[in-house]
Structures are given as C-alpha cells and as structure tokens.
Backbone as a printed PyTorch tensor [residue, N CA C, xyz], in Angstrom:
tensor([[[ -7.3060, -56.3180,  -8.8600],
         [ -7.7910, -54.9550,  -8.6730],
         [ -7.0800, -54.3280,  -7.4310]],

        [[ -6.4710, -53.1790,  -7.6430],
         [ -5.6930, -52.4730,  -6.5380],
         [ -6.6680, -52.1150,  -5.3200]],

        [[ -6.1050, -52.1720,  -4.1620],
         [ -6.8810, -51.8210,  -3.0010],
         [ -7.1650, -50.3350,  -3.0180]],

        [[ -8.3090, -49.9610,  -2.4720],
         [ -8.6700, -48.5510,  -2.4390],
         [ -8.1900, -48.0260,  -1.0950]],

        [[ -7.4030, -46.9440,  -1.1790],
         [ -6.8660, -46.3800,   0.0470],
         [ -7.1570, -44.9320,   0.0210]],

        [[ -7.0350, -44.2350,   1.1560],
         [ -7.1830, -42.8820,   1.3240],
         [ -5.9560, -42.1510,   0.7720]],

        [[ -6.0140, -40.8270,   0.8180],
         [ -4.8630, -40.0430,   0.3170],
         [ -3.7070, -40.1420,   1.2780]],

        [[ -2.5190, -40.0200,   0.8540],
         [ -1.4170, -39.9710,   1.7670],
         [ -0.3840, -41.0060,   1.3210]],

        [[  0.3610, -41.5000,   2.3000],
         [  1.4280, -42.4340,   2.0480],
         [  1.2010, -43.7020,   2.7580]],

        [[  0.0340, -44.3340,   2.4550],
         [ -0.3310, -45.6010,   3.0820],
         [  0.3420, -46.8160,   2.5760]],

        [[  0.8290, -46.7450,   1.3500],
         [  1.5240, -47.8900,   0.8740],
         [  2.9190, -47.5110,   0.2910]],

        [[  3.7460, -48.5590,   0.0490],
         [  5.1260, -48.2880,  -0.4190],
         [  5.0440, -47.6800,  -1.8060]],

        [[  4.0420, -47.9630,  -2.5910],
         [  3.9110, -47.3630,  -3.9000],
         [  3.6020, -45.8980,  -3.8100]],

        [[  2.8150, -45.5050,  -2.7890],
         [  2.5310, -44.0800,  -2.5570],
         [  3.8390, -43.3060,  -2.2450]],

        [[  4.5510, -43.9100,  -1.4120],
         [  5.8370, -43.2380,  -1.0440],
         [  6.8040, -43.1650,  -2.2500]],

        [[  6.8870, -44.2870,  -2.9450],
         [  7.7910, -44.2490,  -4.1550],
         [  7.3480, -43.2200,  -5.1720]],

        [[  6.0590, -43.1030,  -5.3940],
         [  5.5220, -42.1430,  -6.3480],
         [  5.8440, -40.7110,  -5.8760]],

        [[  5.6560, -40.4400,  -4.6260],
         [  5.9530, -39.1360,  -4.0770],
         [  7.4640, -38.8510,  -4.2450]],

        [[  8.2970, -39.8000,  -3.9650],
         [  9.7470, -39.5650,  -4.1000],
         [ 10.1160, -39.3000,  -5.5210]],

        [[  9.4850, -40.0810,  -6.4590],
         [  9.8380, -39.8230,  -7.8650],
         [  9.3360, -38.4830,  -8.3190]],

        [[  8.1820, -38.0060,  -7.8780],
         [  7.7300, -36.6750,  -8.1800],
         [  8.6320, -35.6060,  -7.6190]],

        [[  9.1070, -35.7820,  -6.4290],
         [ 10.0330, -34.8390,  -5.8480],
         [ 11.3290, -34.7550,  -6.6360]],

        [[ 11.8140, -35.9000,  -7.0890],
         [ 13.0070, -35.8230,  -7.9700],
         [ 12.7360, -35.2330,  -9.2910]],

        [[ 11.6310, -35.5980,  -9.9350],
         [ 11.2820, -35.0140, -11.2780],
         [ 11.1210, -33.5010, -11.2310]],

        [[ 10.5630, -33.0110, -10.2140],
         [ 10.2700, -31.5380, -10.1030],
         [ 11.3810, -30.8220,  -9.1880]],

        [[ 12.4390, -31.4960,  -8.9270],
         [ 13.5360, -30.9290,  -8.1390],
         [ 13.0900, -30.3100,  -6.8480]],

        [[ 12.1750, -30.9730,  -6.1460],
         [ 11.6290, -30.4570,  -4.8840],
         [ 12.6170, -30.8210,  -3.7290]],

        [[ 12.6470, -30.0050,  -2.6800],
         [ 13.4650, -30.3830,  -1.5290],
         [ 12.9640, -31.5870,  -0.8070]],

        [[ 13.8040, -32.1710,   0.0490],
         [ 13.4630, -33.3630,   0.7510],
         [ 12.2670, -33.0970,   1.7730]],

        [[ 12.2360, -31.8730,   2.2370],
         [ 11.1280, -31.5310,   3.1880],
         [  9.9440, -30.9190,   2.4750]],

        [[  9.6960, -31.1700,   1.2390],
         [  8.6410, -30.5370,   0.4660],
         [  7.2500, -30.7970,   1.0950]],

        [[  6.9170, -32.0560,   1.4980],
         [  5.6150, -32.2870,   2.0520],
         [  5.5020, -31.6740,   3.3810]],

        [[  6.5020, -31.4630,   4.1490],
         [  6.4250, -30.8490,   5.4780],
         [  6.1020, -29.3480,   5.2720]],

        [[  6.5380, -28.7400,   4.2090],
         [  6.4000, -27.2430,   4.0510],
         [  5.1690, -26.9380,   3.1990]],

        [[  4.5260, -27.9250,   2.5950],
         [  3.4570, -27.6790,   1.6980],
         [  2.1810, -27.0590,   2.3810]],

        [[  1.7430, -27.6330,   3.4490],
         [  0.5670, -27.2010,   4.1450],
         [  0.7430, -25.7200,   4.6390]],

        [[  1.8150, -25.4320,   5.3810],
         [  1.9860, -24.0440,   5.8230],
         [  2.0450, -23.0230,   4.6230]],

        [[  2.6570, -23.4890,   3.5040],
         [  2.7590, -22.6110,   2.3230],
         [  1.3510, -22.3210,   1.8020]],

        [[  0.4490, -23.3650,   1.7360],
         [ -0.8930, -23.1560,   1.3070],
         [ -1.6970, -22.2480,   2.2460]],

        [[ -1.4760, -22.4860,   3.5590],
         [ -2.1870, -21.6840,   4.5740],
         [ -1.7500, -20.2360,   4.4670]],

        [[ -0.5830, -19.9260,   4.0590],
         [ -0.0260, -18.5490,   4.0110],
         [ -0.5520, -17.7780,   2.8050]],

        [[ -1.2460, -18.4050,   1.8450],
         [ -1.7120, -17.7250,   0.7170],
         [ -2.7910, -16.7650,   1.0900]],

        [[ -2.8630, -15.6700,   0.3510],
         [ -3.8610, -14.6700,   0.5140],
         [ -4.6260, -14.4740,  -0.8080]],

        [[ -5.7120, -13.7040,  -0.7830],
         [ -6.3960, -13.5340,  -2.0270],
         [ -5.4960, -12.7670,  -3.0230]],

        [[ -4.6430, -11.9010,  -2.5270],
         [ -3.7310, -11.1530,  -3.4110],
         [ -2.6620, -12.0740,  -4.0940]],

        [[ -2.0760, -13.0110,  -3.2470],
         [ -1.0920, -13.8700,  -3.8160],
         [ -1.6590, -14.8490,  -4.7730]],

        [[ -2.8270, -15.3860,  -4.4540],
         [ -3.4360, -16.3000,  -5.3720],
         [ -3.8320, -15.6110,  -6.6690]],

        [[ -4.3910, -14.3700,  -6.5810],
         [ -4.7880, -13.6450,  -7.7310],
         [ -3.5380, -13.4030,  -8.6680]],

        [[ -2.4210, -13.0430,  -8.0770],
         [ -1.1800, -12.7430,  -8.7730],
         [ -0.7330, -14.0280,  -9.4670]],

        [[ -0.6980, -15.2070,  -8.7510],
         [ -0.3140, -16.4870,  -9.2910],
         [ -1.2150, -16.8690, -10.5450]],

        [[ -2.5100, -16.6850, -10.3400],
         [ -3.4320, -17.1120, -11.4050],
         [ -3.1850, -16.2020, -12.6530]],

        [[ -3.0700, -14.8720, -12.4410],
         [ -2.9010, -14.0240, -13.5340],
         [ -1.5450, -14.2030, -14.2880]],

        [[ -0.6430, -14.8020, -13.5710],
         [  0.7130, -15.0630, -14.2300],
         [  0.6070, -16.2520, -15.1730]],

        [[ -0.3540, -17.1440, -15.0190],
         [ -0.3770, -18.3670, -15.8490],
         [ -1.6430, -18.5200, -16.6950]],

        [[ -2.6890, -17.7070, -16.4010],
         [ -3.9540, -17.8060, -17.1670],
         [ -4.0800, -16.6180, -18.1640]],

        [[ -4.2790, -16.9530, -19.4070],
         [ -4.5250, -15.9430, -20.4340],
         [ -5.9810, -15.9300, -20.7720]],

        [[ -6.7520, -14.9290, -20.3200],
         [ -8.2020, -14.9200, -20.4940],
         [ -8.5530, -14.8350, -21.9990]],

        [[ -7.6160, -14.3090, -22.8230],
         [ -7.9220, -14.1760, -24.2710],
         [ -7.8700, -15.5990, -24.9330]],

        [[ -7.3200, -16.5560, -24.2770],
         [ -7.2960, -17.9310, -24.8160],
         [ -8.4240, -18.8150, -24.3850]],

        [[ -9.2890, -18.2700, -23.5870],
         [-10.4160, -19.0310, -23.0200],
         [-11.5470, -19.2570, -24.1190]],

        [[-12.2580, -20.3350, -24.0170],
         [-13.4780, -20.5400, -24.7140],
         [-14.5490, -20.5620, -23.5650]],

        [[-15.4650, -19.6020, -23.6250],
         [-16.5170, -19.5670, -22.6180],
         [-17.7330, -20.2680, -23.1850]],

        [[-18.3730, -21.1110, -22.3250],
         [-19.5800, -21.7810, -22.7630],
         [-20.6190, -21.2390, -21.7450]],

        [[-21.6440, -20.6020, -22.2790],
         [-22.7260, -20.0140, -21.5330],
         [-23.9830, -20.7150, -21.8850]],

        [[-24.6540, -21.2440, -20.8920],
         [-25.9550, -21.9540, -21.1490],
         [-27.1240, -21.0770, -20.5120]],

        [[-28.1080, -20.8900, -21.2670],
         [-29.2460, -20.1830, -20.7500],
         [-30.2040, -19.7580, -21.8340]],

        [[-31.1830, -18.9000, -21.4530],
         [-32.1240, -18.4030, -22.3310],
         [-31.4150, -17.3030, -23.1530]],

        [[-31.3390, -17.5430, -24.4800],
         [-30.5640, -16.6460, -25.3620],
         [-31.0890, -15.2310, -25.3270]],

        [[-32.3810, -15.0940, -25.2380],
         [-32.9740, -13.7030, -25.1810],
         [-32.5090, -12.9070, -24.0220]],

        [[-32.3040, -13.5630, -22.9570],
         [-31.7560, -12.9150, -21.7150],
         [-30.2580, -12.7770, -21.6130]],

        [[-29.5510, -13.8250, -22.1110],
         [-28.1550, -13.9070, -21.9840],
         [-27.3950, -13.1800, -23.0510]],

        [[-27.8560, -13.2190, -24.2890],
         [-27.1300, -12.5440, -25.3990],
         [-26.9020, -11.1320, -25.2430]],

        [[-27.8670, -10.3100, -24.8080],
         [-27.5710,  -8.8400, -24.6240],
         [-26.4560,  -8.6440, -23.5500]],

        [[-26.3970,  -9.4080, -22.6130],
         [-25.3360,  -9.2860, -21.5840],
         [-24.0190,  -9.6590, -22.1830]],

        [[-23.9380, -10.6900, -23.0250],
         [-22.7210, -11.1040, -23.6120],
         [-22.2210, -10.0930, -24.6930]],

        [[-23.1280,  -9.5170, -25.4080],
         [-22.7640,  -8.5530, -26.4970],
         [-21.9950,  -7.2980, -25.8880]],

        [[-22.3250,  -7.0000, -24.6230],
         [-21.6790,  -5.9190, -24.0070],
         [-20.1460,  -6.1310, -23.7780]],

        [[-19.8090,  -7.3950, -23.7950],
         [-18.3910,  -7.8220, -23.5960],
         [-17.5250,  -7.5710, -24.8310]],

        [[-18.1920,  -7.5500, -26.0430],
         [-17.4750,  -7.3010, -27.2860],
         [-16.7270,  -8.5440, -27.7900]],

        [[-17.1470,  -9.7320, -27.3150],
         [-16.5000, -10.9670, -27.7660],
         [-17.3320, -11.6060, -28.8210]],

        [[-16.7060, -12.4610, -29.6730],
         [-17.4630, -13.1510, -30.6640],
         [-18.4220, -14.1460, -30.0060]],

        [[-19.6190, -14.2440, -30.5580],
         [-20.6390, -15.0880, -29.9400],
         [-21.0450, -16.1180, -30.9990]],

        [[-21.1400, -17.3690, -30.6090],
         [-21.5990, -18.4740, -31.4490],
         [-22.8100, -19.1460, -30.7090]],

        [[-23.9100, -19.2030, -31.3460],
         [-25.0540, -19.7890, -30.6640],
         [-25.2570, -21.2250, -31.2030]],

        [[-25.3380, -22.1400, -30.3640],
         [-25.6150, -23.5290, -30.6350],
         [-26.9540, -23.9760, -30.0460]],

        [[-27.8920, -24.2860, -30.8280],
         [-29.2190, -24.5990, -30.3010],
         [-29.1010, -26.0810, -29.6650]],

        [[-29.7870, -26.2050, -28.5720],
         [-29.8590, -27.4670, -27.8640],
         [-30.6850, -28.4840, -28.7140]],

        [[-30.2770, -29.7600, -28.7390],
         [-31.0220, -30.7210, -29.5370],
         [-32.3680, -30.9730, -29.0190]]])
C-alpha cells in the first residue's frame, strides 16, 4: 500500500508526475512558480469570462430536489422541459 502524503512534491514520483504533466501540456519550466500568483490575480470578471467560454448552459441537466408543489411553478417560468421522478 502506498504511503499517504500531503499535496506537493514530497516524493520522487510526485516530481516525475509533475514533470510529465508539464511536458504533456507544453507548460513552461517555471509553471508551478507562476501558478499561485496567476490564481491570485483572478477577478470575478476574469473567472466569469473563462467559465462562459467553456460551459454551455444549454447542455446541462439540472436536478432539482424538493417539494414539487413549491418548486415546479418556479421551474416552469424558465421554459425548460421538466421531468418529474418520484422518490422511492
């Protein structure tokens, strides 16, 4: 059974996996040095733009759990198809 370690580069296999990922995704050698500042620089606007560029809301399947008498009228206002599945 493998040893349980924290996140990071604690073992040689961690370092090797990181290096392989950097090669696979053509990341620069200083990728891990620049990652945290890049994350910290994100704003609500940049995150919203990034999400909207890759997420297609029309391809979602929404699962709503609740009292159908209360929830269904709210969902009907959205104009989306509704399928009701009774709980066992």
